[in-house]
C-alpha positions in Angstrom: 0.0 0.0 0.0 1.2 3.5 -0.8 1.1 6.5 1.4 -2.1 8.5 1.2 -0.5 11.6 -0.3 1.1 9.4 -3.0 -2.1 7.7 -4.2 -2.2 7.5 -8.0 -5.3 8.4 -9.9 -7.9 5.7 -9.7 -8.1 3.5 -12.9 -11.7 2.2 -13.3 -12.3 -0.8 -15.5 -15.8 -1.5 -16.6 -16.7 -5.2 -17.4 -19.8 -4.6 -19.4 -21.1 -8.1 -20.4 -19.2 -11.2 -19.4 -19.5 -14.7 -20.9 -21.9 -16.3 -18.4 -25.2 -14.7 -17.5 -27.2 -12.4 -19.7 -30.5 -10.6 -20.0 -32.3 -13.5 -18.4 -30.7 -12.3 -15.2 -30.8 -8.6 -15.8 -32.5 -7.1 -18.8 -30.2 -4.2 -18.7 -27.1 -6.2 -19.4 -25.7 -5.4 -22.9 -25.4 -8.4 -25.3 -25.4 -7.1 -28.9 -22.4 -5.1 -30.3 -24.6 -2.0 -30.4 -25.7 -2.4 -26.8 -22.1 -3.1 -25.7 -20.8 0.0 -27.5 -23.5 2.3 -26.0 -23.0 1.1 -22.5 -19.2 1.3 -22.9 -19.7 4.9 -24.0 -22.0 5.7 -21.0 -19.4 4.2 -18.6 -16.6 6.1 -20.3 -18.4 9.3 -19.8 -19.0 8.4 -16.2 -15.3 7.8 -15.5 -14.2 4.4 -16.8 -10.8 4.4 -18.5 -10.7 0.7 -19.5 -13.5 -1.5 -21.0 -13.4 -5.3 -20.7 -15.2 -7.1 -23.5 -16.8 -10.5 -24.0 -18.3 -11.0 -27.5 -21.5 -13.0 -27.7 -22.6 -15.3 -30.5 -25.5 -13.9 -32.5 -26.2 -17.4 -34.0 -27.0 -18.5 -30.4 -29.2 -15.6 -29.6 -26.3 -13.8 -27.7 -26.8 -16.3 -24.9 -23.3 -17.8 -25.3 -19.9 -16.4 -25.7 -18.3 -16.1 -29.1 -14.7 -17.0 -30.1 -15.0 -15.3 -33.5 -12.4 -12.5 -33.8 -14.7 -10.7 -36.2 -17.2 -10.3 -33.4 -14.5 -8.8 -31.2 -13.3 -6.5 -33.9 -16.8 -5.2 -34.5 -17.3 -4.4 -30.8 -13.8 -2.9 -30.5 -14.5 -0.7 -33.6 -17.9 0.4 -32.4 -16.5 1.3 -28.9 -13.6 3.2 -30.4 -15.9 5.2 -32.6 -17.7 6.4 -29.5 -14.8 6.5 -27.0 -11.7 7.8 -28.9 -9.2 7.0 -26.1 -10.7 4.4 -23.8 -8.4 1.3 -23.4 -9.8 -1.7 -25.1 -9.5 -5.0 -23.1 -10.6 -8.3 -24.6 -11.1 -11.5 -22.7 -9.3 -14.7 -23.4 -11.4 -16.6 -20.8 -14.3 -17.2 -23.1 -17.1 -18.7 -21.0 -17.7 -21.7 -18.8 -17.5 -24.1 -21.7 -15.0 -26.6 -23.2 -12.8 -24.2 -25.3 -9.3 -25.3 -26.2 -6.3 -23.1 -25.6 -6.1 -21.9 -29.2 -9.9 -21.2 -29.3 -9.5 -19.0 -26.1 -6.7 -17.1 -27.8 -8.6 -16.2 -30.9 -9.9 -12.9 -29.4 -6.2 -11.7 -29.6 -6.7 -11.6 -33.4 -8.9 -8.6 -32.8 -5.8 -6.7 -31.5 -6.9 -5.4 -28.1 -4.7 -3.1 -26.1 -5.0 -5.4 -23.0 -6.2 -9.0 -22.7 -6.9 -11.1 -19.7 -4.6 -13.9 -18.8 -6.3 -16.3 -16.4 -4.1 -18.1 -13.9 -6.7 -20.8 -13.1 -7.9 -23.5 -12.8 -11.0 -23.2 -10.6 -13.8 -25.6 -9.8 -16.6 -23.5 -11.1 -20.4 -24.1 -10.6 -23.0 -21.9 -12.1 -26.7 -22.2 -12.9 -27.6 -20.7 -16.2 -31.2 -19.7 -16.3 -33.4 -20.4 -19.3 -34.1 -17.5 -21.6 -37.8 -16.8 -22.1 -39.1 -15.2 -25.3 -38.3 -12.8 -26.8 -34.8 -14.0 -25.7 -33.4 -17.1 -27.2 -30.4 -19.4 -27.1 -31.2 -21.4 -23.9 -34.6 -23.1 -23.6 -33.9 -24.7 -20.3 -31.9 -24.2 -17.1 -28.3 -25.5 -17.4 -26.2 -26.4 -14.4 -22.5 -26.1 -15.2 -20.2 -27.9 -12.8 -16.7 -28.2 -14.2 -13.1 -27.1 -14.1 -12.4 -23.7 -15.7 -10.4 -23.0 -17.8 -10.9 -26.5 -19.1 -7.3 -26.7 -20.2 -4.5 -25.4 -18.0 -0.8 -25.8 -17.4 2.2 -23.7 -16.6 3.2 -23.9 -20.3 -0.2 -22.6 -21.3 0.2 -19.4 -19.3 3.6 -19.0 -20.9 2.1 -19.5 -24.3 -0.6 -16.9 -23.6 2.0 -14.4 -22.4 4.3 -15.0 -25.4 1.4 -14.6 -27.9 0.4 -11.3 -26.3 4.0 -10.1 -26.4 4.2 -10.9 -30.1 1.1 -8.9 -30.7 2.0 -5.9 -28.5 -0.9 -6.7 -26.1 -0.5 -6.1 -22.4 -1.5 -9.1 -20.3 -3.9 -8.5 -17.4 -3.0 -11.3 -14.9 -6.2 -12.6 -13.3 -5.2 -14.0 -9.8 -8.0 -16.0 -8.1 -6.0 -17.1 -5.0 -2.6 -16.7 -3.4 -1.1 -19.9 -4.8 -1.4 -18.4 -8.3 1.4 -15.9 -7.6 3.8 -18.8 -8.3 2.6 -18.5 -11.9 3.1 -14.7 -11.9 6.7 -15.0 -10.7 7.3 -17.7 -13.3 6.3 -15.3 -16.1 8.6 -12.7 -14.6 11.5 -15.0 -14.4 11.1 -16.1 -18.0 10.9 -12.5 -19.1 7.4 -12.9 -20.6 5.9 -9.9 -18.9 7.2 -6.4 -18.3 6.8 -3.7 -15.6 4.4 -2.4 -14.7 2.8 -5.7 -14.2 -1.0 -5.4 -14.4 -2.5 -7.8 -11.8 -6.2 -8.2 -11.0 -7.3 -9.8 -7.8 -10.6 -11.7 -8.6 -12.3 -12.2 -5.2 -15.4 -14.3 -4.6 -15.3 -16.6 -7.6 -16.3 -20.2 -6.9 -13.4 -22.1 -5.3 -11.3 -18.9 -5.4 -10.1 -16.8 -2.6 -12.7 -15.9 0.0 -13.7 -12.2 -0.4 -12.5 -10.8 2.9 -10.5 -7.8 3.9 -7.8 -10.0 5.4 -7.4 -11.9 2.1 -7.1 -8.7 0.1 -4.3 -7.7 2.4 -2.7 -11.1 2.1 -2.8 -11.1 -1.7 -1.4 -7.6 -1.8 1.5 -8.9 0.3 2.4 -11.5 -2.4 2.3 -9.1 -5.4 5.6 -8.4 -7.0 7.2 -5.0 -6.8 6.3 -2.9 -9.8 2.7 -4.0 -10.0 -0.5 -2.1 -10.7 -3.2 -3.9 -8.7 -6.9 -3.9 -9.6 -9.6 -5.5 -7.5 -12.7 -7.4 -8.5 -15.4 -8.3 -6.0 -17.9 -10.8 -7.3 -21.7 -10.2 -6.7 -22.4 -8.6 -3.3 -18.7 -8.3 -2.6 -18.2 -5.8 -5.4 -19.1 -2.7 -3.3 -17.2 -3.4 -0.1 -14.0 -4.7 -1.8 -13.8 -2.0 -4.4 -14.4 0.6 -1.7 -11.5 -0.9 0.3 -9.3 -0.9 -2.8 -10.0 2.7 -3.4 -9.1 3.6 0.2 -5.8 1.6 -0.1 -4.6 3.3 -3.3 -5.4 0.3 -5.6 -7.5 0.2 -8.7 -10.9 -1.4 -9.4 -13.2 -3.2 -11.8 -16.9 -2.8 -11.7 -19.7 -3.8 -14.1 -22.5 -6.2 -14.9 -20.2 -9.0 -15.7 -19.3 -9.3 -12.0 -22.5 -8.0 -10.3 -26.0 -7.5 -11.6 -27.4 -5.8 -8.5 -27.0 -2.2 -7.4 -28.1 -3.1 -3.9 -29.9 -6.1 -2.4 -33.0 -6.7 -4.4 -32.5 -3.9 -6.9 -31.1 -4.7 -10.3 -28.5 -2.4 -11.9 -29.9 0.0 -14.5 -26.7 0.1 -16.4 -22.9 -0.3 -16.2 -22.6 3.4 -15.9 -24.6 3.3 -12.7 -21.8 1.2 -11.1 -19.1 3.4 -12.4 -20.9 6.6 -11.2 -21.0 5.1 -7.7 -17.3 4.2 -7.7 -16.5 7.8 -8.8 -18.6 9.2 -6.0 -16.9 7.0 -3.4 -13.5 7.9 -4.8 -14.2 11.6 -4.6 -15.4 11.3 -1.0 -12.0 9.8 -0.3 -10.2 12.6 -2.2 -9.1 10.2 -4.9 -8.6 11.5 -8.4 -10.1 9.6 -11.3 -7.7 8.6 -14.0 -8.4 9.7 -17.5 -7.7 7.1 -20.2 -4.6 9.0 -21.1 -3.4 9.0 -17.5 -4.2 5.2 -17.3 -2.2 4.6 -20.5 0.8 6.4 -19.0 0.5 4.5 -15.7 0.2 1.1 -17.5 3.0 1.8 -19.9 0.7 1.6 -23.0 1.3 3.7 -26.1 -0.2 7.2 -26.0 -1.8 6.6 -29.3 -4.9 4.4 -29.0 -5.2 1.4 -31.3 -7.6 1.9 -34.2 -10.1 -0.6 -35.5 
């Protein structure tokens, strides 16, 4: 943790869609490229400097994730048209399916500025609710109970990092529990990632680290020097953990991918609503909000945004 007077501007990532739940859980969650671009724009205007993207498959009614790089390119392009300097972040996680390593890397062909690099695996369980008309793509409830990512090894994390390096894409290292820092340090030893390391603590995922303040402090203690740390709290843990992160001088991710409720029993109206709340909290704590250009400088990204 840094001294209060040295706190950097707060980088807010907005995870607008995700690859698991959809409009069947919250009708305000964006699924189509047009919806994703519009909500990214609203979140950008509210204070987000990074947008994390999951493309959905139109041939499956947008109920399931897509691995088609053309779908990612379309979303990236639409967002760039509305948000000239926001940082584009594409997932390599896909969804809770049986994607191969190469299939999960196909989103990199869309040339994002940042891409997630998941340091799994986790024992993941999720109930996907059926989608009632006019929604389509899932006529019945589906219980997923499996290992995610479905393929995983030390060599795989090295391959992801190497592929991103070749494409000039900054890896966002998704750390789900303390043991995965062994993989982080392996990538550093092999020279596959550069400072500043972008590390995201994912707290509250099934079989991941318990979402408690003490675990946040514990994970922070394992992070390598020269890291920029962002914090995710899943579901009801989003607000308390991101508030704690803001107060500690860390960075945050909010959005409907991670949490569909604004408060207990009240669905979020938009991704921007969650960004707006984070901005209000940060201002109450005298924390400046990073602009996309400030975030680029902090992360060591080129000043000139990628074009699509």
